[in-house]
GUDRENKOL-845522 format. One line per field, with one value per residue (C-alpha): residue number from 1; x negated, y negated, z. Coordinates in steps of 0.2 Angstrom, whole numbers. Example, Ala and Ser with C-alpha at 12.3 -4.5 7.8 and 13.67 -1.06 7.14 Angstrom:
<nodes>
n	c(1, 2)
X	c(-62, -68)
Y	c(22, 5)
Z	c(39, 36)
</nodes>
This chain:
<nodes>
n	c(1, 2, 3, 4, 5, 6, 7, 8, 9, 10, 11, 12, 13, 14, 15, 16, 17, 18, 19, 20, 21, 22, 23, 24, 25, 26, 27, 28, 29, 30, 31, 32, 33, 34, 35, 36, 37, 38, 39, 40, 41, 42, 43, 44, 45, 46, 47, 48, 49, 50, 51, 52, 53, 54, 55, 56, 57, 58, 59, 60, 61, 62, 63, 64, 65, 66, 67, 68, 69, 70, 71, 72, 73, 74, 75, 76, 77, 78, 79, 80, 81, 82, 83, 84, 85, 86, 87, 88, 89, 90, 91, 92, 93, 94, 95, 96, 97, 98, 99, 100, 101, 102, 103, 104, 105, 106, 107, 108, 109, 110, 111, 112, 113, 114, 115, 116, 117, 118, 119, 120, 121, 122, 123, 124, 125, 126, 127, 128, 129, 130, 131, 132, 133, 134, 135, 136, 137, 138, 139, 140, 141, 142, 143, 144, 145, 146, 147, 148, 149, 150, 151, 152, 153, 154, 155, 156, 157, 158, 159)
X	c(-253, -247, -258, -253, -267, -261, -268, -259, -251, -256, -265, -284, -290, -276, -274, -293, -293, -279, -288, -305, -297, -286, -303, -311, -297, -297, -316, -312, -298, -285, -275, -259, -260, -262, -250, -257, -248, -252, -242, -244, -239, -234, -231, -215, -201, -205, -219, -235, -250, -266, -277, -286, -303, -299, -294, -310, -322, -315, -314, -333, -335, -322, -307, -290, -280, -270, -254, -253, -239, -237, -224, -220, -223, -207, -201, -198, -216, -219, -208, -214, -233, -244, -258, -257, -273, -274, -289, -291, -285, -272, -263, -263, -254, -242, -239, -235, -220, -213, -217, -203, -204, -213, -222, -224, -238, -256, -263, -281, -293, -300, -318, -316, -319, -336, -350, -363, -365, -367, -355, -340, -325, -314, -313, -313, -301, -310, -295, -302, -320, -330, -336, -348, -333, -324, -340, -343, -325, -328, -344, -335, -320, -331, -341, -325, -316, -330, -328, -309, -311, -322, -309, -296, -307, -310, -298, -291, -287, -280, -262)
Y	c(-1186, -1174, -1169, -1160, -1151, -1150, -1140, -1132, -1115, -1116, -1100, -1105, -1122, -1130, -1115, -1114, -1133, -1130, -1115, -1124, -1140, -1130, -1122, -1139, -1146, -1131, -1133, -1152, -1148, -1156, -1141, -1146, -1165, -1164, -1154, -1146, -1138, -1135, -1135, -1134, -1145, -1130, -1117, -1106, -1106, -1088, -1089, -1080, -1076, -1084, -1076, -1061, -1068, -1084, -1074, -1063, -1077, -1087, -1073, -1071, -1088, -1086, -1094, -1085, -1088, -1071, -1079, -1093, -1093, -1104, -1117, -1131, -1150, -1159, -1177, -1174, -1171, -1190, -1193, -1179, -1181, -1196, -1191, -1180, -1173, -1167, -1157, -1165, -1180, -1169, -1167, -1185, -1188, -1174, -1181, -1198, -1191, -1186, -1202, -1213, -1231, -1235, -1219, -1219, -1206, -1210, -1200, -1197, -1184, -1172, -1175, -1194, -1189, -1180, -1190, -1184, -1195, -1187, -1173, -1170, -1181, -1165, -1148, -1137, -1123, -1106, -1095, -1090, -1088, -1077, -1076, -1091, -1102, -1097, -1100, -1117, -1122, -1117, -1127, -1143, -1140, -1138, -1154, -1164, -1157, -1163, -1180, -1179, -1175, -1190, -1201, -1195, -1201, -1218, -1233, -1232, -1213, -1214, -1216)
Z	c(-154, -167, -182, -198, -209, -227, -242, -257, -251, -233, -233, -234, -230, -219, -208, -206, -201, -189, -181, -180, -173, -160, -155, -153, -143, -131, -128, -125, -113, -124, -129, -122, -126, -145, -156, -172, -187, -205, -221, -239, -253, -264, -250, -253, -241, -235, -222, -227, -216, -220, -234, -227, -233, -223, -208, -209, -211, -198, -185, -188, -181, -167, -174, -175, -190, -189, -180, -192, -205, -220, -223, -235, -231, -229, -228, -210, -207, -209, -194, -184, -186, -182, -193, -209, -215, -233, -239, -256, -267, -276, -259, -256, -273, -269, -252, -259, -268, -252, -242, -236, -240, -224, -218, -200, -201, -206, -221, -221, -230, -218, -224, -220, -202, -206, -199, -211, -227, -244, -241, -253, -249, -252, -245, -260, -263, -260, -266, -283, -277, -267, -249, -251, -254, -238, -228, -236, -232, -214, -214, -220, -209, -193, -197, -201, -185, -174, -182, -180, -161, -159, -168, -156, -142, -150, -148, -165, -163, -145, -143)
</nodes>
């Protein structure tokens, strides 16, 4: 199984989701069985590190974003990944412009995996806000990644 986390610039939300999911997979003993990556719908061609605020907030919870570098989403990602996981609806729209006629990858919002009702359907962009926004993103991503891990164990998620 190959999973791609997607946000806008690939410096806040999607690397956070990649690191959190990587941590969850490691705890479940699945680190070598599921490939993870992250990319941005508007990431530049020059790889950039994650936002320093994302790195700092994630590190306080035990997640390492420091080695991650941004990259743009490409059409090839639809062939390479089984599941493409955008953070918000604008990413779904932007991904649709890249989708081949019959996309082999499944596109599903990250928050659709969260098992708690009443939460936002999207992970909001913390970039222009303060510390609380980065903590909120981590809260949402952790909940959704727990649900994604359960999904991977389910019949519909196993491959």
